N, C-alpha and C positions, 0 to 999 in steps of 0.2 A: 299678056294681063299687065306687062311694064307699061305699055302705053295707056291702059285704062288707069291705072295707079297714078300716072303722071296727072293726067286729065280731072282724076278726082282730087288731087291734092292741088291744082291750080284753082279748081273750083271752091275747095275749102278755103284757101288763101282769100279768093274773092269775097267770100262771106264774112270772114275774120276781118279783113280790112274795112269792109263797109258798115259792119253791123259790131264789129268788135265781140264776135262770140261765131262758132262755127254749130250750126242749127243740129239737134239730135237726129232729126229726119234724114240729113243728109249723111250723116256717120252710117246711120242704121242701112241706108239704101245701098251706100258704099262697102259695107260690111258682108251685105247679102251676096251682091253683084259679086265682089273681091271672093267669097268662099264658093260661089258657082264657077268662075273662071279657075280658082285653087283645083276643084274637083275635075275639071276638066282636063288641066294641065297634067293631073295626076299627082299633086303634093299630097304626101302623107298626113294623116291627121294629126300624128305627134310632131311634126313641124311645123304646122299651123298654129297647135296649141303652143309650143314653145314660145312663138314669135309673138302671141298675143300676151301670156304669161310675164313674160321678160319686161314687156312695157308695163303690166300693169304693178309688177313687184319693183321695178325700179322708177316708175313716176308717180306711183300711188303717193308717197310721202310727199313730193313737189307739190300734187294736187293739195294735198291735205294741209299743208303750210301756208298756200294760196299764192305757190310762185309759178304755177303752172296750171292753167284752164283745165276744165273736164272736156272741151272739145278738142283743145291740143292733144291730151292723153288719148281719148277715142280716133282721133285721125292715125296716131301713132300706132295704135292696136289695129287699126284697119291695114296699115303698111307692113304690119307684124304677120299678118296673114299669108303677106305674099313673099315676106322676106324671110321668114321660118327664123333659123338657129344663128342667121347672119344679124339678128336684131340689136346686140349688144354692139357691135361695130358700128351700125347705123344709128343708133341711140348717140354715141360718143361723137360720131360727124355731126350730127343734127346740132348737138349741144355746142361743138367748136362752131359751126356756122351761125347759132344763133349769138355765140359770144362776139364774133367778128361783128355781127349785125347789132348787137346792144353796145360795142365800144363806138360804132359809128354813129348810133342813136344817141350815147351820152355827149359824144364829141360835138355832134351837131348843136345840141340844147344847151351845151356850156353847164353841165350839171355833173361832170364827175364827182368833184368834191362832196356835194350833196350826198349823192347814192351812197358812196364808200361811208360816210358817217351814218347814214341810216343803216348801212348793213352791220355795222360796227356796233350800233346802239341795240339792232335787232341781235345778234347773237348774245351779247352782253345779258341782254333781258331774258335768253333763253337758259342761259348758265345760272342767270340769278334764281329764276323759276325753277330750275331741274326740268324742264321739259320743253317740247317744240310749241311755239306759238305761232299764230297767223301772221305772215309778214306783210305789214303794211308799207305803202308805197308814200303816204303823207296827204294829208287833208287838201293842199292846196295842187296839188297834181289833178288834173282833168282826165277822164278816160281817155280821150282823144291824145293827149299830150304826155302823158306819164307812163303807158303801157305799151311793151314792143309787141308783135303780132308775133308769136313761136313757130305759126306755120309757114312762115317766111323762110327761116331755116330749116323746116322740113321741106321746103320744096328744093332749098338750095342742095341739102343733101342728098335728096332723091336724084336730082340731076346728076349729082357728082356720081352717085352709085350707078346711075345709067350709062354714064359715062366710061364705067369701068374703074371706077379710082377706088372704090372700097367695097366690102363684101362679096 
């Protein structure tokens, strides 16, 4: 099953890189195949459910405010089917990998300062309005130039997971 998940994540990364979107059909097929493999491997329903619900509960807010795409959340849920109760550690690892990726991305684009100003403005607006608002990256950012592919960090985290690094 681990090889299947690796291949599935690689395919999702390809779609994300090419189209800036992970298609629902891909996540749906991935979830079905992963559920079948989990059943064959003897995973308990409670472990599968825990992995999916941990992602839903922890990433739902990030999706709501616009910091994480729906395809990325669904991709993580498919991973959660196979990882189960180890999903909190996997999520932390994927966020660390994506943080490293984001630092490199911002360094290459030379806009660290601009991003931190926008983050500060966003936090200030949320406090002023006393609610979470949608996080906007700015009008001058094009889709291709201003958004990182979160699926890259998920792939890096899964490779570390396969190598026995975590979870």
